[in-house]
PARO-177923 format. One line per 3 residues: their letters; for each residue x, y, z of C-alpha. Coordinates in nm, 2 decimals, padded with zeros to 4 digits. Example, Ala and Ser with C-alpha at 12.3 -4.5 7.8 and 13.67 -1.06 7.14 Angstrom:
REM residues 2
as) 01.23,-00.45,00.78; 01.37,-00.11,00.71
***
This chain:
REM residues 386
mrf) -00.80,-00.59,-00.94; -00.49,-00.62,-00.72; -00.48,-01.01,-00.76
vng) -00.51,-00.94,-01.14; -00.28,-00.67,-01.18; 00.01,-00.83,-01.00
plc) 00.06,-01.12,-01.25; 00.00,-00.89,-01.54; 00.28,-00.67,-01.41
dky) 00.52,-00.96,-01.43; 00.42,-01.02,-01.80; 00.39,-00.68,-01.94
gar) 00.55,-00.45,-01.66; 00.39,-00.16,-01.47; 00.42,00.12,-01.73
ilm) 00.13,00.00,-01.96; -00.09,-00.11,-01.69; -00.06,00.21,-01.49
sii) -00.13,00.42,-01.80; -00.44,00.21,-01.89; -00.59,00.23,-01.55
lcc) -00.52,00.59,-01.48; -00.69,00.68,-01.82; -00.97,00.44,-01.76
asi) -01.03,00.57,-01.39; -01.05,00.92,-01.52; -01.37,00.86,-01.73
pta) -01.59,00.77,-01.42; -01.43,01.05,-01.23; -01.54,01.30,-01.49
ltg) -01.90,01.15,-01.52; -01.94,01.20,-01.13; -02.14,01.52,-01.18
lvn) -02.40,01.32,-01.39; -02.51,01.11,-01.10; -02.86,01.16,-00.97
gat) -02.92,00.86,-00.73; -02.76,00.64,-00.51; -02.73,00.35,-00.77
gla) -02.54,00.59,-01.01; -02.32,00.68,-00.72; -02.23,00.34,-00.63
ivr) -02.16,00.24,-00.99; -01.94,00.54,-01.03; -01.76,00.48,-00.71
ffi) -01.71,00.12,-00.80; -01.52,00.21,-01.12; -01.33,00.50,-00.97
glg) -01.22,00.26,-00.70; -01.05,00.02,-00.96; -00.81,00.32,-00.99
gst) -00.67,00.23,-00.64; -00.52,-00.09,-00.80; -00.24,00.12,-00.92
fvm) -00.07,00.07,-00.60; 00.04,-00.27,-00.73; 00.20,-00.11,-01.01
cqy) 00.37,00.14,-00.81; 00.53,-00.11,-00.57; 00.63,-00.34,-00.85
wtt) 00.77,-00.04,-01.04; 00.99,00.09,-00.76; 01.10,-00.27,-00.68
smf) 01.22,-00.29,-01.05; 01.38,00.03,-01.05; 01.57,00.02,-00.73
tke) 01.82,-00.23,-00.57; 01.69,-00.46,-00.29; 01.88,-00.29,-00.02
vag) 01.68,00.04,-00.07; 01.36,-00.11,-00.18; 01.20,-00.06,00.16
tan) 01.26,00.31,00.14; 01.16,00.34,-00.24; 00.85,00.15,-00.20
alv) 00.74,00.30,00.12; 00.78,00.68,-00.01; 00.58,00.59,-00.31
ggw) 00.29,00.41,-00.11; 00.30,00.67,00.16; 00.27,00.98,-00.08
gnl) 00.02,00.79,-00.28; -00.21,00.77,00.04; -00.12,01.12,00.14
ggg) -00.26,01.21,-00.21; -00.60,01.13,-00.11; -00.62,01.35,00.18
vtq) -00.44,01.64,-00.02; -00.71,01.59,-00.32; -01.00,01.62,-00.07
lvm) -00.85,01.94,00.08; -00.78,02.10,-00.25; -01.11,01.98,-00.39
gsv) -01.32,02.11,-00.09; -01.13,02.41,00.01; -00.98,02.56,-00.31
lfp) -01.16,02.43,-00.63; -01.51,02.42,-00.51; -01.51,02.78,-00.38
lfk) -01.34,02.90,-00.69; -01.60,02.72,-00.92; -01.88,02.83,-00.70
tgm) -01.80,03.20,-00.78; -01.93,03.17,-01.13; -02.20,02.93,-01.09
sae) -02.47,02.76,-00.85; -02.32,02.55,-00.58; -02.47,02.23,-00.73
taw) -02.34,02.31,-01.07; -02.00,02.36,-00.91; -01.98,02.01,-00.74
rtv) -02.10,01.85,-01.05; -01.84,02.03,-01.26; -01.53,02.04,-01.02
civ) -01.46,01.66,-01.06; -01.35,01.72,-01.42; -01.03,01.87,-01.29
pav) -00.89,01.54,-01.12; -01.03,01.36,-01.42; -00.80,01.56,-01.66
vaf) -00.51,01.54,-01.42; -00.55,01.15,-01.41; -00.59,01.11,-01.78
ssg) -00.28,01.35,-01.85; -00.07,01.14,-01.59; -00.17,00.82,-01.77
vav) -00.06,00.95,-02.11; 00.27,01.09,-01.97; 00.34,00.75,-01.79
yfi) 00.32,00.58,-02.12; 00.54,00.80,-02.33; 00.80,00.94,-02.11
sdd) 00.88,00.65,-01.86; 01.05,00.29,-01.89; 00.93,-00.04,-01.75
cpk) 01.29,-00.09,-01.58; 01.65,00.03,-01.59; 01.72,-00.16,-01.90
gny) 01.42,-00.03,-02.10; 01.08,-00.15,-02.20; 00.97,-00.51,-02.15
sel) 00.86,-00.53,-02.52; 01.19,-00.42,-02.65; 01.38,-00.66,-02.41
kkq) 01.16,-00.94,-02.53; 01.23,-00.85,-02.91; 01.61,-00.85,-02.82
gtm) 01.59,-01.18,-02.65; 01.72,-01.06,-02.33; 01.38,-01.12,-02.14
lnv) 01.15,-01.41,-02.15; 00.79,-01.40,-02.24; 00.65,-01.47,-01.87
saa) 00.32,-01.65,-01.82; 00.10,-01.45,-01.60; -00.07,-01.76,-01.47
asf) 00.27,-01.91,-01.37; 00.37,-01.60,-01.19; 00.05,-01.59,-00.99
rqg) 00.08,-01.96,-00.90; 00.43,-01.90,-00.79; 00.32,-01.63,-00.57
aln) 00.01,-01.79,-00.43; 00.18,-02.12,-00.35; 00.45,-01.93,-00.14
fnt) 00.35,-01.94,00.23; 00.55,-01.61,00.30; 00.29,-01.44,00.07
wll) 00.01,-01.52,00.30; 00.17,-01.44,00.61; 00.26,-01.09,00.49
fvq) -00.11,-01.08,00.34; -00.23,-01.11,00.71; 00.04,-00.87,00.84
yac) -00.06,-00.62,00.58; -00.42,-00.66,00.67; -00.33,-00.55,01.00
cfg) -00.16,-00.23,00.92; -00.30,-00.09,00.59; -00.65,-00.26,00.67
vel) -00.63,-00.05,01.00; -00.56,00.25,00.81; -00.86,00.22,00.58
tmn) -01.07,00.14,00.89; -00.96,00.45,01.09; -01.03,00.67,00.78
nas) -01.38,00.54,00.78; -01.43,00.54,01.16; -01.22,00.80,01.33
aty) -01.43,01.11,01.25; -01.74,00.96,01.37; -01.55,00.82,01.69
fke) -01.42,01.17,01.79; -01.78,01.33,01.72; -01.96,01.06,01.92
efg) -01.72,00.98,02.20; -01.57,01.32,02.27; -01.87,01.56,02.16
qst) -01.68,01.72,01.87; -01.85,01.90,01.59; -01.85,01.75,01.26
esa) -01.58,02.00,01.13; -01.35,01.94,01.44; -01.39,01.58,01.42
aal) -01.29,01.56,01.07; -00.99,01.77,01.13; -00.87,01.54,01.42
asi) -00.94,01.24,01.21; -00.72,01.38,00.92; -00.43,01.36,01.16
fgw) -00.42,00.98,01.09; -00.37,01.04,00.70; -00.12,01.31,00.74
mnl) 00.12,01.08,00.90; 00.17,00.94,00.55; 00.39,01.25,00.49
far) 00.68,01.08,00.66; 00.58,00.76,00.85; 00.54,00.52,00.58
glg) 00.88,00.63,00.43; 01.05,00.63,00.77; 00.91,00.27,00.82
gft) 01.09,00.15,00.48; 01.39,00.34,00.55; 01.43,00.19,00.90
sdk) 01.38,-00.16,00.74; 01.65,-00.09,00.49; 01.88,00.03,00.77
fna) 01.81,-00.30,00.98; 01.87,-00.50,00.69; 02.22,-00.33,00.63
kmg) 02.30,-00.43,00.99; 02.15,-00.78,01.02; 02.00,-00.87,00.69
mrg) 01.64,-01.03,00.66; 01.65,-01.09,01.03; 01.67,-00.70,01.09
rli) 01.38,-00.64,00.85; 01.18,-00.90,01.04; 01.27,-00.76,01.39
wqt) 01.16,-00.40,01.26; 00.83,-00.55,01.11; 00.75,-00.73,01.44
vcl) 00.83,-00.42,01.66; 00.59,-00.19,01.44; 00.30,-00.44,01.48
lie) 00.35,-00.48,01.84; 00.36,-00.10,01.92; 00.07,-00.05,01.68
gam) -00.14,-00.30,01.84; -00.07,-00.18,02.19; -00.15,00.17,02.09
vlv) -00.49,00.06,01.96; -00.56,-00.07,02.31; -00.44,00.24,02.48
fan) -00.64,00.47,02.23; -00.97,00.25,02.29; -00.93,00.32,02.67
tkn) -00.84,00.70,02.67; -01.11,00.94,02.76; -00.91,01.25,02.75
lgl) -00.94,01.44,02.40; -00.59,01.57,02.41; -00.43,01.24,02.52
avf) -00.64,01.05,02.27; -00.50,01.26,01.98; -00.13,01.22,02.12
vlv) -00.19,00.84,02.11; -00.35,00.86,01.76; -00.03,01.02,01.64
ifs) 00.18,00.74,01.77; -00.07,00.48,01.66; -00.09,00.61,01.31
sfv) 00.29,00.64,01.27; 00.34,00.28,01.36; 00.05,00.16,01.14
qaa) 00.21,00.33,00.83; 00.56,00.24,00.94; 00.44,-00.14,00.94
egs) 00.31,-00.08,00.58; 00.65,00.05,00.47; 00.83,-00.25,00.65
tyg) 00.60,-00.50,00.49; 00.70,-00.38,00.13; 01.06,-00.38,00.24
ivp) 01.01,-00.78,00.27; 00.80,-00.83,-00.04; 01.07,-00.81,-00.30
yvn) 01.28,-01.08,-00.15; 01.00,-01.35,-00.12; 01.02,-01.48,-00.48
psa) 01.19,-01.22,-00.73; 01.05,-01.37,-01.03; 00.69,-01.35,-00.90
tgs) 00.70,-01.00,-00.72; 00.41,-00.86,-00.91; 00.18,-01.14,-00.81
isg) 00.31,-01.12,-00.45; 00.27,-00.74,-00.44; -00.08,-00.78,-00.56
ivg) -00.18,-01.05,-00.31; -00.02,-00.86,-00.02; -00.19,-00.55,-00.13
agg) -00.52,-00.71,-00.14; -00.47,-00.80,00.22; -00.51,-00.44,00.32
ncg) -00.85,-00.44,00.16; -00.96,-00.76,00.31; -00.85,-00.63,00.64
ava) -01.05,-00.32,00.61; -01.35,-00.53,00.54; -01.30,-00.75,00.84
fgm) -01.22,-00.48,01.09; -01.51,-00.25,00.94; -01.76,-00.54,01.02
cfr) -01.65,-00.52,01.38; -01.72,-00.15,01.41; -02.05,-00.18,01.24
qls) -02.17,-00.47,01.48; -01.99,-00.38,01.80; -01.91,-00.08,02.04
ykn) -01.61,00.12,01.97; -01.43,-00.02,02.27; -01.50,-00.36,02.18
aft) -01.41,-00.32,01.81; -01.08,-00.14,01.90; -00.99,-00.43,02.15
img) -01.04,-00.68,01.90; -00.85,-00.50,01.63; -00.56,-00.44,01.87
sii) -00.56,-00.79,01.97; -00.55,-00.93,01.61; -00.26,-00.69,01.54
lgs) -00.07,-00.81,01.83; -00.12,-01.17,01.73; -00.01,-01.09,01.37
sil) 00.33,-00.99,01.49; 00.40,-01.35,01.59; 00.38,-01.44,01.23
sal) 00.71,-01.28,01.16; 00.86,-01.58,01.34; 00.73,-01.81,01.05
vti) 00.87,-01.61,00.75; 01.14,-01.81,00.60; 01.29,-01.69,00.26
rgh) 01.55,-01.88,00.08; 01.90,-01.76,00.12; 01.81,-01.57,00.43
rsl) 01.80,-01.60,00.80; 01.46,-01.60,00.96; 01.38,-01.44,01.29
fcg) 01.51,-01.72,01.52; 01.69,-01.96,01.30; 01.87,-02.04,00.96
eds) 02.17,-01.89,00.80; 02.21,-01.61,00.54; 02.40,-01.71,00.21
eiv) 02.75,-01.60,00.17; 02.63,-01.33,-00.10; 02.37,-01.20,00.16
knt) 02.64,-01.18,00.45; 02.86,-00.99,00.24; 02.59,-00.76,00.15
wkf) 02.49,-00.65,00.50; 02.82,-00.73,00.68; 03.04,-00.54,00.44
gns) 02.80,-00.29,00.28; 02.85,-00.44,-00.07; 02.53,-00.40,-00.25
tgq) 02.40,-00.69,-00.46; 02.32,-00.44,-00.74; 02.02,-00.67,-00.79
vle) 01.68,-00.53,-00.90; 01.38,-00.72,-01.00; 01.46,-01.06,-01.15
vpd) 01.28,-01.22,-01.45; 01.19,-01.60,-01.43; 01.42,-01.81,-01.63
ees) 01.33,-02.09,-01.84; 01.36,-02.35,-01.56; 01.13,-02.17,-01.34
eek) 00.88,-02.13,-01.62; 00.88,-02.51,-01.69; 00.83,-02.57,-01.31
gn) 00.56,-02.32,-01.30; 00.37,-02.49,-01.60
***
């Protein structure tokens, strides 16, 4: 869905897609209580999971609403608090709503009924997004196209531009090594603390939740720092910070795998998690620059990298011992940091070579914002794309 939603954002904007997916995802959420078997649960979870593709719309939307100089902070805050919402929802559903519902009905009826609450919230949010928000600072895409101030972009051409850009796939791999790691840790960390440190299920879950709670600030801080490095050194600064985040993240994975003391393991987990999420924020500080006219497609492809990374790392944890799986994961993360040296964006200096354009130099040397938000493909780029 992330591959699909990206090009559609370039064509229709984020507002309509966000509204549709939120409303559609609310239906299987509300139907969760009707599940009576593993097959039904798998089907419901599949359709609920499609709601996760709203991440692409979020990143595209903030990119279109804010100038590039602060895109890292904006994208990171939206993405980080989105991830945090998953943990908060679990807490509210399990600790507040479920006990509340259980006071007036049986436990089984309560858990089958309580899922209606997030379904109503999601549906209401989808309706609100459609009616009270705009696609971009200038208004809605449909109105801009009618006025002739915006071209009718081809979703296929947008995807082609994004997919044929080598930088897209470098960031795809790096995002697999940060967001993919986060998803993997969300699945494996509780079991790891239970089996390796002899913690109870409740204690292991509480310790594992620390990883998710770092989203409260870490991803936003990663994007903010990327913007600050950009203000001092341009794109080279963003790439330096991206590399640093991945290097520290990979090193912390290896340290975590070899830590036998529970207290020290938790301490390392906090540092590890902070840099995982800082790298996520840093990645989406770079994405808006790769090819502004295909930002939706690039956001979707890079975002899908996180899911692909989770699948790949998850296979390691299923087939290998924890120590070996962590060692492989940490080594791959360290290797991915080298890819920053290969990122070359037109008009911007790379990590080790190239020169910034005069406009870019004026931006980061003298603090003059370009004032640029998301660009729309012009006729020439459309012809080339076709």
